[in-house]
mmJSON file of the N, C-alpha and C atoms, coordinates in Angstrom:
{"data_MODEL":{"atom_site":{
"group_PDB":["ATOM","ATOM","ATOM","ATOM","ATOM","ATOM","ATOM","ATOM","ATOM","ATOM","ATOM","ATOM","ATOM","ATOM","ATOM","ATOM","ATOM","ATOM","ATOM","ATOM","ATOM","ATOM","ATOM","ATOM","ATOM","ATOM","ATOM","ATOM","ATOM","ATOM","ATOM","ATOM","ATOM","ATOM","ATOM","ATOM","ATOM","ATOM","ATOM","ATOM","ATOM","ATOM","ATOM","ATOM","ATOM","ATOM","ATOM","ATOM","ATOM","ATOM","ATOM","ATOM","ATOM","ATOM","ATOM","ATOM","ATOM","ATOM","ATOM","ATOM","ATOM","ATOM","ATOM","ATOM","ATOM","ATOM","ATOM","ATOM","ATOM","ATOM","ATOM","ATOM","ATOM","ATOM","ATOM","ATOM","ATOM","ATOM","ATOM","ATOM","ATOM","ATOM","ATOM","ATOM","ATOM","ATOM","ATOM","ATOM","ATOM","ATOM","ATOM","ATOM","ATOM","ATOM","ATOM","ATOM","ATOM","ATOM","ATOM","ATOM","ATOM","ATOM","ATOM","ATOM","ATOM","ATOM","ATOM","ATOM","ATOM","ATOM","ATOM","ATOM","ATOM","ATOM","ATOM","ATOM","ATOM","ATOM","ATOM","ATOM","ATOM","ATOM","ATOM","ATOM","ATOM","ATOM","ATOM","ATOM","ATOM","ATOM","ATOM","ATOM","ATOM","ATOM","ATOM","ATOM","ATOM","ATOM","ATOM","ATOM","ATOM","ATOM","ATOM","ATOM","ATOM","ATOM","ATOM","ATOM","ATOM","ATOM","ATOM","ATOM","ATOM","ATOM","ATOM","ATOM","ATOM","ATOM","ATOM","ATOM","ATOM","ATOM","ATOM","ATOM","ATOM","ATOM","ATOM","ATOM","ATOM","ATOM","ATOM","ATOM","ATOM","ATOM","ATOM","ATOM","ATOM","ATOM","ATOM","ATOM","ATOM","ATOM","ATOM","ATOM","ATOM","ATOM","ATOM","ATOM","ATOM","ATOM","ATOM","ATOM","ATOM","ATOM","ATOM","ATOM","ATOM","ATOM","ATOM","ATOM","ATOM","ATOM","ATOM","ATOM","ATOM","ATOM","ATOM","ATOM","ATOM","ATOM","ATOM","ATOM","ATOM","ATOM","ATOM","ATOM","ATOM","ATOM","ATOM","ATOM","ATOM","ATOM","ATOM","ATOM","ATOM","ATOM","ATOM","ATOM","ATOM","ATOM","ATOM","ATOM","ATOM","ATOM","ATOM","ATOM","ATOM","ATOM","ATOM","ATOM","ATOM","ATOM","ATOM"],
"id":[1,2,3,4,5,6,7,8,9,10,11,12,13,14,15,16,17,18,19,20,21,22,23,24,25,26,27,28,29,30,31,32,33,34,35,36,37,38,39,40,41,42,43,44,45,46,47,48,49,50,51,52,53,54,55,56,57,58,59,60,61,62,63,64,65,66,67,68,69,70,71,72,73,74,75,76,77,78,79,80,81,82,83,84,85,86,87,88,89,90,91,92,93,94,95,96,97,98,99,100,101,102,103,104,105,106,107,108,109,110,111,112,113,114,115,116,117,118,119,120,121,122,123,124,125,126,127,128,129,130,131,132,133,134,135,136,137,138,139,140,141,142,143,144,145,146,147,148,149,150,151,152,153,154,155,156,157,158,159,160,161,162,163,164,165,166,167,168,169,170,171,172,173,174,175,176,177,178,179,180,181,182,183,184,185,186,187,188,189,190,191,192,193,194,195,196,197,198,199,200,201,202,203,204,205,206,207,208,209,210,211,212,213,214,215,216,217,218,219,220,221,222,223,224,225,226,227,228,229,230,231,232,233,234,235,236,237,238,239,240,241,242,243],
"type_symbol":["N","C","C","N","C","C","N","C","C","N","C","C","N","C","C","N","C","C","N","C","C","N","C","C","N","C","C","N","C","C","N","C","C","N","C","C","N","C","C","N","C","C","N","C","C","N","C","C","N","C","C","N","C","C","N","C","C","N","C","C","N","C","C","N","C","C","N","C","C","N","C","C","N","C","C","N","C","C","N","C","C","N","C","C","N","C","C","N","C","C","N","C","C","N","C","C","N","C","C","N","C","C","N","C","C","N","C","C","N","C","C","N","C","C","N","C","C","N","C","C","N","C","C","N","C","C","N","C","C","N","C","C","N","C","C","N","C","C","N","C","C","N","C","C","N","C","C","N","C","C","N","C","C","N","C","C","N","C","C","N","C","C","N","C","C","N","C","C","N","C","C","N","C","C","N","C","C","N","C","C","N","C","C","N","C","C","N","C","C","N","C","C","N","C","C","N","C","C","N","C","C","N","C","C","N","C","C","N","C","C","N","C","C","N","C","C","N","C","C","N","C","C","N","C","C","N","C","C","N","C","C","N","C","C","N","C","C","N","C","C","N","C","C"],
"label_atom_id":["N","CA","C","N","CA","C","N","CA","C","N","CA","C","N","CA","C","N","CA","C","N","CA","C","N","CA","C","N","CA","C","N","CA","C","N","CA","C","N","CA","C","N","CA","C","N","CA","C","N","CA","C","N","CA","C","N","CA","C","N","CA","C","N","CA","C","N","CA","C","N","CA","C","N","CA","C","N","CA","C","N","CA","C","N","CA","C","N","CA","C","N","CA","C","N","CA","C","N","CA","C","N","CA","C","N","CA","C","N","CA","C","N","CA","C","N","CA","C","N","CA","C","N","CA","C","N","CA","C","N","CA","C","N","CA","C","N","CA","C","N","CA","C","N","CA","C","N","CA","C","N","CA","C","N","CA","C","N","CA","C","N","CA","C","N","CA","C","N","CA","C","N","CA","C","N","CA","C","N","CA","C","N","CA","C","N","CA","C","N","CA","C","N","CA","C","N","CA","C","N","CA","C","N","CA","C","N","CA","C","N","CA","C","N","CA","C","N","CA","C","N","CA","C","N","CA","C","N","CA","C","N","CA","C","N","CA","C","N","CA","C","N","CA","C","N","CA","C","N","CA","C","N","CA","C","N","CA","C","N","CA","C","N","CA","C","N","CA","C","N","CA","C","N","CA","C","N","CA","C","N","CA","C"],
"label_alt_id":[null,null,null,null,null,null,null,null,null,null,null,null,null,null,null,null,null,null,null,null,null,null,null,null,null,null,null,null,null,null,null,null,null,null,null,null,null,null,null,null,null,null,null,null,null,null,null,null,null,null,null,null,null,null,null,null,null,null,null,null,null,null,null,null,null,null,null,null,null,null,null,null,null,null,null,null,null,null,null,null,null,null,null,null,null,null,null,null,null,null,null,null,null,null,null,null,null,null,null,null,null,null,null,null,null,null,null,null,null,null,null,null,null,null,null,null,null,null,null,null,null,null,null,null,null,null,null,null,null,null,null,null,null,null,null,null,null,null,null,null,null,null,null,null,null,null,null,null,null,null,null,null,null,null,null,null,null,null,null,null,null,null,null,null,null,null,null,null,null,null,null,null,null,null,null,null,null,null,null,null,null,null,null,null,null,null,null,null,null,null,null,null,null,null,null,null,null,null,null,null,null,null,null,null,null,null,null,null,null,null,null,null,null,null,null,null,null,null,null,null,null,null,null,null,null,null,null,null,null,null,null,null,null,null,null,null,null,null,null,null,null,null,null],
"label_comp_id":["MET","MET","MET","ILE","ILE","ILE","LEU","LEU","LEU","HIS","HIS","HIS","SER","SER","SER","GLU","GLU","GLU","LEU","LEU","LEU","SER","SER","SER","LYS","LYS","LYS","ASN","ASN","ASN","ALA","ALA","ALA","LEU","LEU","LEU","TYR","TYR","TYR","GLN","GLN","GLN","GLU","GLU","GLU","ILE","ILE","ILE","LYS","LYS","LYS","THR","THR","THR","GLN","GLN","GLN","LYS","LYS","LYS","ILE","ILE","ILE","ILE","ILE","ILE","PHE","PHE","PHE","GLY","GLY","GLY","GLY","GLY","GLY","ASN","ASN","ASN","LYS","LYS","LYS","ASN","ASN","ASN","LEU","LEU","LEU","LYS","LYS","LYS","ILE","ILE","ILE","TYR","TYR","TYR","GLY","GLY","GLY","THR","THR","THR","LEU","LEU","LEU","HIS","HIS","HIS","CYS","CYS","CYS","LYS","LYS","LYS","SER","SER","SER","GLY","GLY","GLY","LYS","LYS","LYS","ARG","ARG","ARG","MET","MET","MET","LYS","LYS","LYS","ARG","ARG","ARG","GLU","GLU","GLU","ASN","ASN","ASN","ARG","ARG","ARG","VAL","VAL","VAL","PHE","PHE","PHE","PHE","PHE","PHE","ALA","ALA","ALA","SER","SER","SER","GLU","GLU","GLU","LYS","LYS","LYS","ASP","ASP","ASP","ALA","ALA","ALA","LEU","LEU","LEU","GLN","GLN","GLN","ASN","ASN","ASN","GLY","GLY","GLY","TYR","TYR","TYR","ARG","ARG","ARG","PRO","PRO","PRO","CYS","CYS","CYS","GLY","GLY","GLY","HIS","HIS","HIS","CYS","CYS","CYS","MET","MET","MET","ARG","ARG","ARG","ASP","ASP","ASP","ALA","ALA","ALA","TYR","TYR","TYR","LYS","LYS","LYS","LYS","LYS","LYS","TRP","TRP","TRP","LYS","LYS","LYS","ASN","ASN","ASN","GLY","GLY","GLY","LEU","LEU","LEU","VAL","VAL","VAL"],
"label_asym_id":["A","A","A","A","A","A","A","A","A","A","A","A","A","A","A","A","A","A","A","A","A","A","A","A","A","A","A","A","A","A","A","A","A","A","A","A","A","A","A","A","A","A","A","A","A","A","A","A","A","A","A","A","A","A","A","A","A","A","A","A","A","A","A","A","A","A","A","A","A","A","A","A","A","A","A","A","A","A","A","A","A","A","A","A","A","A","A","A","A","A","A","A","A","A","A","A","A","A","A","A","A","A","A","A","A","A","A","A","A","A","A","A","A","A","A","A","A","A","A","A","A","A","A","A","A","A","A","A","A","A","A","A","A","A","A","A","A","A","A","A","A","A","A","A","A","A","A","A","A","A","A","A","A","A","A","A","A","A","A","A","A","A","A","A","A","A","A","A","A","A","A","A","A","A","A","A","A","A","A","A","A","A","A","A","A","A","A","A","A","A","A","A","A","A","A","A","A","A","A","A","A","A","A","A","A","A","A","A","A","A","A","A","A","A","A","A","A","A","A","A","A","A","A","A","A","A","A","A","A","A","A","A","A","A","A","A","A","A","A","A","A","A","A"],
"label_entity_id":["1","1","1","1","1","1","1","1","1","1","1","1","1","1","1","1","1","1","1","1","1","1","1","1","1","1","1","1","1","1","1","1","1","1","1","1","1","1","1","1","1","1","1","1","1","1","1","1","1","1","1","1","1","1","1","1","1","1","1","1","1","1","1","1","1","1","1","1","1","1","1","1","1","1","1","1","1","1","1","1","1","1","1","1","1","1","1","1","1","1","1","1","1","1","1","1","1","1","1","1","1","1","1","1","1","1","1","1","1","1","1","1","1","1","1","1","1","1","1","1","1","1","1","1","1","1","1","1","1","1","1","1","1","1","1","1","1","1","1","1","1","1","1","1","1","1","1","1","1","1","1","1","1","1","1","1","1","1","1","1","1","1","1","1","1","1","1","1","1","1","1","1","1","1","1","1","1","1","1","1","1","1","1","1","1","1","1","1","1","1","1","1","1","1","1","1","1","1","1","1","1","1","1","1","1","1","1","1","1","1","1","1","1","1","1","1","1","1","1","1","1","1","1","1","1","1","1","1","1","1","1","1","1","1","1","1","1","1","1","1","1","1","1"],
"label_seq_id":[1,1,1,2,2,2,3,3,3,4,4,4,5,5,5,6,6,6,7,7,7,8,8,8,9,9,9,10,10,10,11,11,11,12,12,12,13,13,13,14,14,14,15,15,15,16,16,16,17,17,17,18,18,18,19,19,19,20,20,20,21,21,21,22,22,22,23,23,23,24,24,24,25,25,25,26,26,26,27,27,27,28,28,28,29,29,29,30,30,30,31,31,31,32,32,32,33,33,33,34,34,34,35,35,35,36,36,36,37,37,37,38,38,38,39,39,39,40,40,40,41,41,41,42,42,42,43,43,43,44,44,44,45,45,45,46,46,46,47,47,47,48,48,48,49,49,49,50,50,50,51,51,51,52,52,52,53,53,53,54,54,54,55,55,55,56,56,56,57,57,57,58,58,58,59,59,59,60,60,60,61,61,61,62,62,62,63,63,63,64,64,64,65,65,65,66,66,66,67,67,67,68,68,68,69,69,69,70,70,70,71,71,71,72,72,72,73,73,73,74,74,74,75,75,75,76,76,76,77,77,77,78,78,78,79,79,79,80,80,80,81,81,81],
"pdbx_PDB_ins_code":[null,null,null,null,null,null,null,null,null,null,null,null,null,null,null,null,null,null,null,null,null,null,null,null,null,null,null,null,null,null,null,null,null,null,null,null,null,null,null,null,null,null,null,null,null,null,null,null,null,null,null,null,null,null,null,null,null,null,null,null,null,null,null,null,null,null,null,null,null,null,null,null,null,null,null,null,null,null,null,null,null,null,null,null,null,null,null,null,null,null,null,null,null,null,null,null,null,null,null,null,null,null,null,null,null,null,null,null,null,null,null,null,null,null,null,null,null,null,null,null,null,null,null,null,null,null,null,null,null,null,null,null,null,null,null,null,null,null,null,null,null,null,null,null,null,null,null,null,null,null,null,null,null,null,null,null,null,null,null,null,null,null,null,null,null,null,null,null,null,null,null,null,null,null,null,null,null,null,null,null,null,null,null,null,null,null,null,null,null,null,null,null,null,null,null,null,null,null,null,null,null,null,null,null,null,null,null,null,null,null,null,null,null,null,null,null,null,null,null,null,null,null,null,null,null,null,null,null,null,null,null,null,null,null,null,null,null,null,null,null,null,null,null],
"Cartn_x":[9.242,8.721,8.562,9.044,8.984,8.24,7.236,6.499,7.311,7.369,8.103,7.49,6.19,5.502,5.839,6.403,6.761,8.197,8.947,10.347,10.544,11.358,11.755,12.821,13.108,14.107,15.478,15.857,17.153,17.203,16.114,16.065,16.182,15.539,15.612,17.048,17.703,19.089,19.993,19.772,20.577,20.358,19.114,18.795,19.44,19.426,20.04,21.558,22.131,23.576,24.114,23.382,23.81,23.343,22.729,22.226,21.18,20.397,19.24,18.077,18.147,17.175,17.947,17.537,18.23,17.284,16.009,15.022,13.844,13.203,11.989,10.856,9.628,8.491,7.272,6.286,5.009,3.966,3.38,2.461,1.14,0.766,-0.478,-0.296,0.832,1.084,1.794,2.334,3.05,4.266,5.047,6.26,7.426,8.583,9.777,10.921,11.869,13.027,14.157,15.199,16.352,15.989,16.782,16.532,16.875,17.575,17.975,17.032,15.998,15.07,14.277,14.204,13.467,11.977,11.435,10.019,9.72,10.6,10.424,10.526,11.368,11.543,10.326,9.484,8.298,7.081,7.106,5.912,5.693,4.47,4.107,4.662,5.017,5.588,4.658,3.357,2.42,2.283,2.731,2.68,3.999,5.06,6.398,6.662,7.257,7.7,9.149,9.829,11.226,11.432,12.439,12.765,14.252,14.585,15.98,16.619,15.798,16.333,15.291,15.762,14.864,13.929,14.456,13.664,12.502,12.769,11.739,10.619,10.994,10.001,9.149,9.792,9.063,8.133,8.574,7.741,6.495,6.586,5.441,4.554,4.834,3.98,4.271,5.466,5.841,6.564,6.478,7.173,8.277,9.308,10.406,9.956,10.615,10.355,10.878,10.104,10.504,11.532,11.755,12.718,14.106,14.232,15.554,15.999,15.082,15.42,14.934,15.348,14.839,14.998,16.163,16.382,15.482,15.395,14.527,13.065,12.698,11.319,11.0,11.929,11.704,11.527,12.348,12.204,10.854,10.442,9.147,8.015,8.097,7.046,6.912,8.029,8.015,7.726,7.462,7.087,8.237,9.449,10.609,10.91,10.245,10.499,9.494],
"Cartn_y":[69.541,69.535,68.084,67.797,66.449,66.502,65.669,65.605,64.814,65.308,64.616,63.249,63.158,61.898,60.795,61.149,60.165,59.654,60.195,59.809,59.056,58.015,57.347,58.204,57.92,58.689,58.593,57.388,57.198,57.898,57.837,58.502,60.014,60.551,61.985,62.406,61.688,62.009,61.932,60.956,60.797,61.976,62.397,63.534,64.826,65.004,66.194,66.125,64.973,64.79,65.053,64.618,64.821,66.172,66.974,68.314,68.325,67.261,67.249,67.968,68.093,68.864,69.964,71.225,72.363,73.205,73.253,74.056,73.193,73.62,72.971,73.975,73.479,74.383,73.802,74.668,74.275,74.339,73.188,73.155,73.859,73.997,74.698,76.214,76.696,78.132,78.668,77.745,78.114,78.994,78.568,79.257,78.281,78.751,77.904,78.609,77.805,78.365,77.352,77.695,76.814,75.607,74.573,73.37,73.567,74.646,74.918,75.882,76.332,77.314,76.713,77.447,76.979,76.849,77.751,77.683,76.426,76.106,74.931,73.631,73.606,72.386,72.071,73.058,72.848,72.352,72.423,72.057,70.544,70.164,68.75,68.114,66.859,66.106,66.116,65.962,65.899,67.234,68.328,69.643,70.026,69.254,69.613,69.11,69.984,69.642,70.099,69.572,69.918,70.38,71.239,71.781,71.649,71.467,71.362,72.738,73.766,75.113,76.153,77.364,78.478,78.715,78.553,78.707,77.715,76.485,75.446,75.852,76.39,76.82,77.964,78.939,80.086,79.668,78.736,78.259,77.53,76.949,76.252,77.174,78.476,79.45,79.667,79.314,79.495,80.821,81.391,82.638,82.364,83.227,83.034,83.228,82.528,82.628,83.971,84.625,85.902,85.772,84.574,84.375,84.047,82.999,82.53,83.117,83.718,84.284,85.732,86.502,87.871,88.74,88.717,89.563,89.16,87.854,87.364,87.672,87.581,87.883,89.36,90.247,91.684,91.991,91.366,91.555,91.05,89.881,89.309,90.228,90.711,91.562,92.87,93.397,94.64,94.434,93.178,92.892,92.826,92.632,92.595,91.205,90.209,88.819,88.462],
"Cartn_z":[-49.235,-47.883,-47.442,-46.248,-45.696,-44.361,-44.199,-42.934,-41.91,-40.694,-39.629,-39.357,-39.436,-39.145,-40.157,-41.302,-42.325,-42.188,-41.228,-41.052,-39.743,-39.791,-38.557,-37.887,-36.643,-35.912,-36.591,-37.01,-37.677,-39.03,-39.778,-41.082,-40.916,-39.903,-39.633,-39.324,-38.436,-38.102,-39.333,-40.186,-41.398,-42.362,-42.506,-43.392,-42.88,-41.564,-40.981,-41.117,-40.841,-40.914,-42.32,-43.341,-44.725,-45.28,-44.431,-44.747,-45.852,-45.931,-46.832,-46.165,-44.847,-44.065,-43.357,-43.589,-42.988,-42.139,-42.521,-41.809,-41.374,-40.294,-39.825,-39.839,-39.908,-39.943,-39.278,-39.062,-38.49,-39.591,-39.94,-41.083,-40.796,-39.535,-39.21,-39.249,-38.743,-38.684,-39.918,-40.753,-41.972,-41.652,-40.624,-40.205,-40.322,-40.783,-40.819,-40.104,-39.621,-38.931,-38.877,-38.135,-38.002,-37.14,-37.237,-36.449,-34.98,-34.646,-33.268,-32.555,-33.204,-32.641,-31.475,-30.367,-29.198,-29.504,-30.284,-30.646,-31.457,-32.38,-33.224,-32.461,-31.455,-30.669,-29.818,-29.549,-28.704,-29.485,-30.788,-31.552,-31.569,-31.796,-31.848,-33.115,-33.006,-34.128,-35.344,-35.123,-36.25,-36.991,-36.368,-37.009,-37.672,-37.438,-37.907,-39.324,-40.123,-41.48,-41.619,-42.622,-42.848,-44.282,-44.458,-45.772,-46.044,-47.308,-47.728,-47.866,-48.085,-48.276,-47.902,-47.761,-47.48,-48.672,-49.862,-51.086,-51.112,-50.7,-50.636,-49.675,-48.525,-47.537,-48.085,-48.696,-49.248,-50.381,-51.218,-52.33,-51.831,-50.642,-50.062,-49.232,-49.257,-48.591,-47.113,-46.666,-45.259,-45.092,-43.898,-43.592,-42.576,-42.532,-41.582,-40.135,-39.236,-37.796,-37.284,-36.452,-35.881,-34.774,-34.256,-33.175,-33.71,-34.489,-34.916,-36.252,-36.996,-38.305,-38.379,-37.396,-37.219,-38.467,-39.108,-40.293,-41.458,-41.714,-42.793,-42.485,-41.204,-40.799,-41.053,-40.704,-40.918,-42.406,-43.248,-44.694,-45.169,-44.672,-45.059,-44.608,-43.373,-42.814,-43.582,-44.053,-44.807,-46.292,-46.681,-48.051,-49.031,-48.532,-49.409,-49.941,-49.412,-49.856,-50.918],
"occupancy":[1.0,1.0,1.0,1.0,1.0,1.0,1.0,1.0,1.0,1.0,1.0,1.0,1.0,1.0,1.0,1.0,1.0,1.0,1.0,1.0,1.0,1.0,1.0,1.0,1.0,1.0,1.0,1.0,1.0,1.0,1.0,1.0,1.0,1.0,1.0,1.0,1.0,1.0,1.0,1.0,1.0,1.0,1.0,1.0,1.0,1.0,1.0,1.0,1.0,1.0,1.0,1.0,1.0,1.0,1.0,1.0,1.0,1.0,1.0,1.0,1.0,1.0,1.0,1.0,1.0,1.0,1.0,1.0,1.0,1.0,1.0,1.0,1.0,1.0,1.0,1.0,1.0,1.0,1.0,1.0,1.0,1.0,1.0,1.0,1.0,1.0,1.0,1.0,1.0,1.0,1.0,1.0,1.0,1.0,1.0,1.0,1.0,1.0,1.0,1.0,1.0,1.0,1.0,1.0,1.0,1.0,1.0,1.0,1.0,1.0,1.0,1.0,1.0,1.0,1.0,1.0,1.0,1.0,1.0,1.0,1.0,1.0,1.0,1.0,1.0,1.0,1.0,1.0,1.0,1.0,1.0,1.0,1.0,1.0,1.0,1.0,1.0,1.0,1.0,1.0,1.0,1.0,1.0,1.0,1.0,1.0,1.0,1.0,1.0,1.0,1.0,1.0,1.0,1.0,1.0,1.0,1.0,1.0,1.0,1.0,1.0,1.0,1.0,1.0,1.0,1.0,1.0,1.0,1.0,1.0,1.0,1.0,1.0,1.0,1.0,1.0,1.0,1.0,1.0,1.0,1.0,1.0,1.0,1.0,1.0,1.0,1.0,1.0,1.0,1.0,1.0,1.0,1.0,1.0,1.0,1.0,1.0,1.0,1.0,1.0,1.0,1.0,1.0,1.0,1.0,1.0,1.0,1.0,1.0,1.0,1.0,1.0,1.0,1.0,1.0,1.0,1.0,1.0,1.0,1.0,1.0,1.0,1.0,1.0,1.0,1.0,1.0,1.0,1.0,1.0,1.0,1.0,1.0,1.0,1.0,1.0,1.0,1.0,1.0,1.0,1.0,1.0,1.0],
"B_iso_or_equiv":[0.0,0.0,0.0,0.0,0.0,0.0,0.0,0.0,0.0,0.0,0.0,0.0,0.0,0.0,0.0,0.0,0.0,0.0,0.0,0.0,0.0,0.0,0.0,0.0,0.0,0.0,0.0,0.0,0.0,0.0,0.0,0.0,0.0,0.0,0.0,0.0,0.0,0.0,0.0,0.0,0.0,0.0,0.0,0.0,0.0,0.0,0.0,0.0,0.0,0.0,0.0,0.0,0.0,0.0,0.0,0.0,0.0,0.0,0.0,0.0,0.0,0.0,0.0,0.0,0.0,0.0,0.0,0.0,0.0,0.0,0.0,0.0,0.0,0.0,0.0,0.0,0.0,0.0,0.0,0.0,0.0,0.0,0.0,0.0,0.0,0.0,0.0,0.0,0.0,0.0,0.0,0.0,0.0,0.0,0.0,0.0,0.0,0.0,0.0,0.0,0.0,0.0,0.0,0.0,0.0,0.0,0.0,0.0,0.0,0.0,0.0,0.0,0.0,0.0,0.0,0.0,0.0,0.0,0.0,0.0,0.0,0.0,0.0,0.0,0.0,0.0,0.0,0.0,0.0,0.0,0.0,0.0,0.0,0.0,0.0,0.0,0.0,0.0,0.0,0.0,0.0,0.0,0.0,0.0,0.0,0.0,0.0,0.0,0.0,0.0,0.0,0.0,0.0,0.0,0.0,0.0,0.0,0.0,0.0,0.0,0.0,0.0,0.0,0.0,0.0,0.0,0.0,0.0,0.0,0.0,0.0,0.0,0.0,0.0,0.0,0.0,0.0,0.0,0.0,0.0,0.0,0.0,0.0,0.0,0.0,0.0,0.0,0.0,0.0,0.0,0.0,0.0,0.0,0.0,0.0,0.0,0.0,0.0,0.0,0.0,0.0,0.0,0.0,0.0,0.0,0.0,0.0,0.0,0.0,0.0,0.0,0.0,0.0,0.0,0.0,0.0,0.0,0.0,0.0,0.0,0.0,0.0,0.0,0.0,0.0,0.0,0.0,0.0,0.0,0.0,0.0,0.0,0.0,0.0,0.0,0.0,0.0,0.0,0.0,0.0,0.0,0.0,0.0],
"pdbx_formal_charge":[null,null,null,null,null,null,null,null,null,null,null,null,null,null,null,null,null,null,null,null,null,null,null,null,null,null,null,null,null,null,null,null,null,null,null,null,null,null,null,null,null,null,null,null,null,null,null,null,null,null,null,null,null,null,null,null,null,null,null,null,null,null,null,null,null,null,null,null,null,null,null,null,null,null,null,null,null,null,null,null,null,null,null,null,null,null,null,null,null,null,null,null,null,null,null,null,null,null,null,null,null,null,null,null,null,null,null,null,null,null,null,null,null,null,null,null,null,null,null,null,null,null,null,null,null,null,null,null,null,null,null,null,null,null,null,null,null,null,null,null,null,null,null,null,null,null,null,null,null,null,null,null,null,null,null,null,null,null,null,null,null,null,null,null,null,null,null,null,null,null,null,null,null,null,null,null,null,null,null,null,null,null,null,null,null,null,null,null,null,null,null,null,null,null,null,null,null,null,null,null,null,null,null,null,null,null,null,null,null,null,null,null,null,null,null,null,null,null,null,null,null,null,null,null,null,null,null,null,null,null,null,null,null,null,null,null,null,null,null,null,null,null,null],
"auth_seq_id":[1,1,1,2,2,2,3,3,3,4,4,4,5,5,5,6,6,6,7,7,7,8,8,8,9,9,9,10,10,10,11,11,11,12,12,12,13,13,13,14,14,14,15,15,15,16,16,16,17,17,17,18,18,18,19,19,19,20,20,20,21,21,21,22,22,22,23,23,23,24,24,24,25,25,25,26,26,26,27,27,27,28,28,28,29,29,29,30,30,30,31,31,31,32,32,32,33,33,33,34,34,34,35,35,35,36,36,36,37,37,37,38,38,38,39,39,39,40,40,40,41,41,41,42,42,42,43,43,43,44,44,44,45,45,45,46,46,46,47,47,47,48,48,48,49,49,49,50,50,50,51,51,51,52,52,52,53,53,53,54,54,54,55,55,55,56,56,56,57,57,57,58,58,58,59,59,59,60,60,60,61,61,61,62,62,62,63,63,63,64,64,64,65,65,65,66,66,66,67,67,67,68,68,68,69,69,69,70,70,70,71,71,71,72,72,72,73,73,73,74,74,74,75,75,75,76,76,76,77,77,77,78,78,78,79,79,79,80,80,80,81,81,81],
"auth_comp_id":["MET","MET","MET","ILE","ILE","ILE","LEU","LEU","LEU","HIS","HIS","HIS","SER","SER","SER","GLU","GLU","GLU","LEU","LEU","LEU","SER","SER","SER","LYS","LYS","LYS","ASN","ASN","ASN","ALA","ALA","ALA","LEU","LEU","LEU","TYR","TYR","TYR","GLN","GLN","GLN","GLU","GLU","GLU","ILE","ILE","ILE","LYS","LYS","LYS","THR","THR","THR","GLN","GLN","GLN","LYS","LYS","LYS","ILE","ILE","ILE","ILE","ILE","ILE","PHE","PHE","PHE","GLY","GLY","GLY","GLY","GLY","GLY","ASN","ASN","ASN","LYS","LYS","LYS","ASN","ASN","ASN","LEU","LEU","LEU","LYS","LYS","LYS","ILE","ILE","ILE","TYR","TYR","TYR","GLY","GLY","GLY","THR","THR","THR","LEU","LEU","LEU","HIS","HIS","HIS","CYS","CYS","CYS","LYS","LYS","LYS","SER","SER","SER","GLY","GLY","GLY","LYS","LYS","LYS","ARG","ARG","ARG","MET","MET","MET","LYS","LYS","LYS","ARG","ARG","ARG","GLU","GLU","GLU","ASN","ASN","ASN","ARG","ARG","ARG","VAL","VAL","VAL","PHE","PHE","PHE","PHE","PHE","PHE","ALA","ALA","ALA","SER","SER","SER","GLU","GLU","GLU","LYS","LYS","LYS","ASP","ASP","ASP","ALA","ALA","ALA","LEU","LEU","LEU","GLN","GLN","GLN","ASN","ASN","ASN","GLY","GLY","GLY","TYR","TYR","TYR","ARG","ARG","ARG","PRO","PRO","PRO","CYS","CYS","CYS","GLY","GLY","GLY","HIS","HIS","HIS","CYS","CYS","CYS","MET","MET","MET","ARG","ARG","ARG","ASP","ASP","ASP","ALA","ALA","ALA","TYR","TYR","TYR","LYS","LYS","LYS","LYS","LYS","LYS","TRP","TRP","TRP","LYS","LYS","LYS","ASN","ASN","ASN","GLY","GLY","GLY","LEU","LEU","LEU","VAL","VAL","VAL"],
"auth_asym_id":["A","A","A","A","A","A","A","A","A","A","A","A","A","A","A","A","A","A","A","A","A","A","A","A","A","A","A","A","A","A","A","A","A","A","A","A","A","A","A","A","A","A","A","A","A","A","A","A","A","A","A","A","A","A","A","A","A","A","A","A","A","A","A","A","A","A","A","A","A","A","A","A","A","A","A","A","A","A","A","A","A","A","A","A","A","A","A","A","A","A","A","A","A","A","A","A","A","A","A","A","A","A","A","A","A","A","A","A","A","A","A","A","A","A","A","A","A","A","A","A","A","A","A","A","A","A","A","A","A","A","A","A","A","A","A","A","A","A","A","A","A","A","A","A","A","A","A","A","A","A","A","A","A","A","A","A","A","A","A","A","A","A","A","A","A","A","A","A","A","A","A","A","A","A","A","A","A","A","A","A","A","A","A","A","A","A","A","A","A","A","A","A","A","A","A","A","A","A","A","A","A","A","A","A","A","A","A","A","A","A","A","A","A","A","A","A","A","A","A","A","A","A","A","A","A","A","A","A","A","A","A","A","A","A","A","A","A","A","A","A","A","A","A"],
"auth_atom_id":["N","CA","C","N","CA","C","N","CA","C","N","CA","C","N","CA","C","N","CA","C","N","CA","C","N","CA","C","N","CA","C","N","CA","C","N","CA","C","N","CA","C","N","CA","C","N","CA","C","N","CA","C","N","CA","C","N","CA","C","N","CA","C","N","CA","C","N","CA","C","N","CA","C","N","CA","C","N","CA","C","N","CA","C","N","CA","C","N","CA","C","N","CA","C","N","CA","C","N","CA","C","N","CA","C","N","CA","C","N","CA","C","N","CA","C","N","CA","C","N","CA","C","N","CA","C","N","CA","C","N","CA","C","N","CA","C","N","CA","C","N","CA","C","N","CA","C","N","CA","C","N","CA","C","N","CA","C","N","CA","C","N","CA","C","N","CA","C","N","CA","C","N","CA","C","N","CA","C","N","CA","C","N","CA","C","N","CA","C","N","CA","C","N","CA","C","N","CA","C","N","CA","C","N","CA","C","N","CA","C","N","CA","C","N","CA","C","N","CA","C","N","CA","C","N","CA","C","N","CA","C","N","CA","C","N","CA","C","N","CA","C","N","CA","C","N","CA","C","N","CA","C","N","CA","C","N","CA","C","N","CA","C","N","CA","C","N","CA","C","N","CA","C","N","CA","C","N","CA","C","N","CA","C"],
"pdbx_PDB_model_num":[1,1,1,1,1,1,1,1,1,1,1,1,1,1,1,1,1,1,1,1,1,1,1,1,1,1,1,1,1,1,1,1,1,1,1,1,1,1,1,1,1,1,1,1,1,1,1,1,1,1,1,1,1,1,1,1,1,1,1,1,1,1,1,1,1,1,1,1,1,1,1,1,1,1,1,1,1,1,1,1,1,1,1,1,1,1,1,1,1,1,1,1,1,1,1,1,1,1,1,1,1,1,1,1,1,1,1,1,1,1,1,1,1,1,1,1,1,1,1,1,1,1,1,1,1,1,1,1,1,1,1,1,1,1,1,1,1,1,1,1,1,1,1,1,1,1,1,1,1,1,1,1,1,1,1,1,1,1,1,1,1,1,1,1,1,1,1,1,1,1,1,1,1,1,1,1,1,1,1,1,1,1,1,1,1,1,1,1,1,1,1,1,1,1,1,1,1,1,1,1,1,1,1,1,1,1,1,1,1,1,1,1,1,1,1,1,1,1,1,1,1,1,1,1,1,1,1,1,1,1,1,1,1,1,1,1,1,1,1,1,1,1,1]
}}}
C-alpha cells in the first residue's frame, strides 16, 4: 500500500506507467477500485492510497468498489471473497 501524499506527481505517473500501481483506494472508507473510477477521482489526496494488485488491497482489509468493480463487489458482499 502506497499513500498518495508520499508520492510526487512525477513519481506517481512513473509508478502507473510501469504498472507498479494498478488500483487506488480510500483509506478512510477502506474501498479500492480501478484508477479510472469516477468515485475514486473525486476523493481527497490525503485519503487516497494505491495498490500493486487486488490481492494487496484485500490483504490490507479493503473491499472492492461497487461502481467500477461490480462483479468483485457482489462476490465480496455475498461473502465469497
